[in-house]
C-alpha positions as CSV (number, residue, x, y, z in Angstrom):
1,M,-1.2,9.7,-22.7
2,N,-3.7,10.5,-20.1
3,E,-5.0,14.2,-20.0
4,T,-4.5,13.6,-16.2
5,P,-1.4,11.3,-15.4
6,Y,-2.0,8.8,-12.9
7,L,0.5,8.2,-10.4
8,A,0.6,5.0,-8.0
9,A,2.6,5.5,-4.8
10,V,4.4,2.5,-3.2
11,L,5.7,2.7,0.3
12,L,8.4,0.4,1.2
13,A,7.8,-0.7,5.0
14,A,8.9,-4.5,5.0
15,G,12.6,-4.6,6.0
16,P,13.9,-5.9,9.5
17,S,16.4,-3.0,9.9
18,T,19.1,-5.2,11.0
19,R,21.7,-2.6,11.7
20,L,19.3,-0.3,13.6
21,G,18.2,-3.3,16.0
22,Q,14.5,-2.7,15.7
23,P,11.8,-2.1,12.8
24,K,12.4,1.3,11.5
25,Q,8.8,1.6,10.1
26,L,7.3,1.4,13.8
27,V,9.7,4.0,15.3
28,K,7.6,6.8,16.8
29,V,8.3,10.3,16.0
30,E,6.5,12.5,18.3
31,G,3.8,9.7,19.1
32,E,3.5,8.6,15.4
33,P,5.1,5.5,13.8
34,L,7.2,6.5,10.9
35,V,5.1,4.1,8.5
36,K,1.9,6.1,9.4
37,R,3.8,9.5,9.1
38,V,5.1,8.8,5.7
39,T,1.7,7.1,4.6
40,R,-0.1,10.6,5.9
41,L,2.4,12.6,4.0
42,L,2.1,11.0,0.7
43,L,-1.9,10.9,1.3
44,E,-1.4,14.8,1.7
45,A,0.7,15.1,-1.5
46,G,-1.9,13.3,-3.5
47,P,-0.9,10.7,-5.6
48,D,-3.8,8.5,-7.2
49,S,-3.3,5.6,-4.9
50,V,-0.9,4.4,-2.3
51,T,0.3,0.9,-1.7
52,V,2.3,0.1,1.4
53,V,4.3,-3.1,1.4
54,S,4.8,-4.9,4.7
55,G,7.0,-7.6,6.0
56,C,8.6,-7.5,9.3
57,G,6.1,-6.4,11.9
58,A,3.1,-6.7,9.3
59,T,0.5,-7.2,12.0
60,E,1.6,-3.9,13.6
61,I,1.6,-2.1,10.3
62,A,-1.7,-3.2,9.5
63,Q,-3.0,-1.9,12.8
64,E,-1.5,1.3,12.3
65,L,-2.7,2.1,8.9
66,D,-6.1,0.8,9.6
67,G,-8.9,3.1,8.4
68,L,-6.4,4.8,5.8
69,P,-7.3,5.0,2.2
70,V,-4.2,2.8,1.4
71,D,-3.6,-0.7,0.4
72,V,-1.4,-2.8,2.5
73,V,0.3,-5.9,0.9
74,Y,2.4,-8.4,2.3
75,N,5.6,-9.2,0.7
76,K,6.3,-12.9,1.5
77,V,9.8,-12.6,0.6
78,W,10.6,-9.5,2.5
79,E,13.8,-11.1,3.8
80,Q,15.4,-11.0,0.5
81,G,15.7,-7.4,0.3
82,M,14.1,-3.9,-1.1
83,G,14.1,-5.1,-4.8
84,G,11.5,-7.7,-4.1
85,S,9.4,-5.2,-2.0
86,I,9.6,-2.8,-5.0
87,T,8.1,-5.4,-7.2
88,C,5.5,-6.8,-4.7
89,G,4.5,-2.9,-4.5
90,V,4.1,-2.3,-8.3
91,R,2.5,-5.3,-9.1
92,Q,-0.3,-4.7,-6.5
93,A,-0.6,-0.9,-7.6
94,G,-1.4,-2.1,-11.1
95,Q,0.0,-2.0,-14.7
96,D,-1.8,1.0,-15.9
97,A,-0.2,4.1,-14.1
98,D,1.9,6.6,-15.9
99,G,4.0,6.7,-13.1
100,Y,5.3,4.9,-9.8
101,L,6.6,6.9,-6.8
102,V,8.6,4.8,-4.8
103,M,9.5,5.8,-1.0
104,V,10.9,4.4,2.1
105,C,9.6,5.2,5.6
106,D,12.7,6.3,7.6
107,Q,13.5,9.4,5.9
108,W,11.9,11.1,8.8
109,R,12.7,14.9,7.9
110,L,10.3,14.7,4.7
111,E,7.7,16.8,4.7
112,T,4.6,16.9,2.4
113,P,5.8,19.9,0.3
114,D,9.0,18.0,-0.5
115,I,6.7,15.1,-2.0
116,E,4.7,17.7,-3.8
117,R,7.7,19.0,-5.7
118,L,9.0,15.7,-6.9
119,I,5.4,15.1,-8.2
120,E,5.3,18.5,-10.1
121,A,8.6,17.9,-11.6
122,W,7.5,14.6,-12.9
123,K,4.3,16.0,-14.2
124,S,6.3,18.3,-16.5
125,D,7.4,15.5,-18.3
126,I,6.2,12.0,-17.2
127,S,8.5,10.0,-19.3
128,R,11.3,10.9,-17.1
129,I,12.8,9.3,-13.9
130,V,12.4,12.0,-11.2
131,V,15.0,11.4,-8.3
132,A,15.6,13.2,-5.2
133,N,19.1,14.8,-4.6
134,W,20.7,16.2,-1.7
135,K,24.3,17.2,-0.3
136,E,26.5,15.3,2.0
137,G,29.4,17.2,2.9
138,K,30.9,18.5,-0.6
139,A,29.4,15.7,-2.4
140,F,25.7,15.2,-3.7
141,V,24.0,12.2,-3.3
142,S,20.6,10.7,-4.9
143,G,18.2,8.4,-3.7
144,P,14.7,7.7,-2.6
145,P,11.8,9.2,-3.0
146,V,11.9,8.3,-6.9
147,I,9.3,8.5,-9.5
148,F,9.6,5.9,-12.3
149,P,7.7,6.3,-15.6
150,G,5.3,3.6,-16.4
151,A,7.3,2.6,-19.3
152,L,9.8,1.1,-17.0
153,L,7.3,-1.4,-15.3
154,P,8.6,-4.3,-16.9
155,E,12.0,-3.8,-15.0
156,L,10.3,-2.9,-11.6
157,K,7.9,-6.0,-11.8
158,F,11.1,-8.2,-11.7
159,M,13.5,-6.9,-9.1
160,T,15.8,-8.6,-7.0
161,R,18.5,-8.2,-4.3
162,S,21.2,-7.7,-6.8
163,R,19.0,-5.9,-9.3
164,G,17.4,-3.1,-7.7
165,A,16.0,0.6,-8.4
166,R,19.5,1.8,-8.1
167,Q,20.4,-0.2,-11.3
168,V,17.3,0.8,-13.1
169,I,18.4,4.4,-12.7
170,D,22.1,4.0,-13.7
171,R,21.0,2.3,-16.9
172,N,18.6,5.3,-17.8
173,M,20.9,8.3,-16.6
174,D,20.0,10.2,-19.7
175,N,16.6,10.3,-18.8
176,V,16.8,11.3,-15.0
177,E,15.9,14.6,-13.5
178,F,17.1,15.5,-10.1
179,V,15.3,17.5,-7.5
180,D,16.9,19.2,-4.7
181,M,15.5,17.5,-1.4
182,Q,17.9,18.2,1.4
183,N,15.3,16.8,4.0
184,A,15.7,13.3,2.4
185,A,19.2,13.2,3.6
186,W,18.4,12.4,7.0
187,D,17.4,8.5,7.6
188,L,17.7,5.9,10.0
189,D,20.5,3.3,9.8
190,R,22.0,2.8,13.1
191,P,21.0,3.4,16.7
192,Q,23.1,6.6,17.1
193,D,20.8,8.1,14.6
194,L,17.9,7.7,17.0
195,A,19.1,10.4,19.1
196,L,18.4,13.3,16.5
197,I,14.8,12.3,16.2
198,P,12.5,14.7,18.1
199,G,10.3,12.9,20.4
200,Y,11.6,9.6,19.5
201,E,9.9,6.6,21.1
202,S,11.0,2.8,20.3
203,P,8.5,0.2,19.3
204,S,7.0,-1.5,22.2
205,P,8.8,-4.7,23.2
206,N,5.6,-6.7,21.8
207,N,6.5,-5.7,18.1
C-alpha cells in the first residue's frame, strides 16, 4: 500500500436529465454552471486527479472547464445510463489509484468540507467503500458521493445500465462506511426542484 494513498475523482456529467427537461450539468447557481461548481469543489477538496465524464452538452461542458486542471472525457454511450459513465471515467482515470471518488453534479448544496470529510473517512481505511448518508423524513438514505477502493476497479470497469454502483455497494455491504452528509439530500430531478436553487439560471437556448 502506498504511504500516501492516491485518490482519483470521477465527476459524472453526461446525462440528458430527461425528467428535468434540460441538462442539469449546465444549470447555473449564482452564475456558475453546476458542472463547473462541483469541479471546483473537487479541486478544493484535494483528490490527486479529477476526471469529468461528458456526454449530453459535451461542447458546452468543455468550454466551461477550459483552463481547469481536470481531464474531460466524452462517453460515447452516454445515453445508456450512469453505469457506462462510471466505467468511462474510471478507465480514463487509470488503474493504479487506491480509490475512486464518484460524484454527480446535481447535488447543488454540497460544499468542499463535505467532500473533505468523505476523503478523510476513506483515508482511515482505504479498503472500505465510503458512502454519503442523509435523512429523508424518518428514513436514512445513502448515495453519492461514494469512494470505492481500488480493489473494486474490475467491477467499476464493466458497469452497465442494469449493473451500476448501487449493485456494487449492495454486494459489499459488510465493507461499507457511511458518512453523514445532509447536504447531499438536495439534488435536481424535476422542474419544481429548480425553484429551491438560489440565483437559479437555466442554460441558454443554444445549449
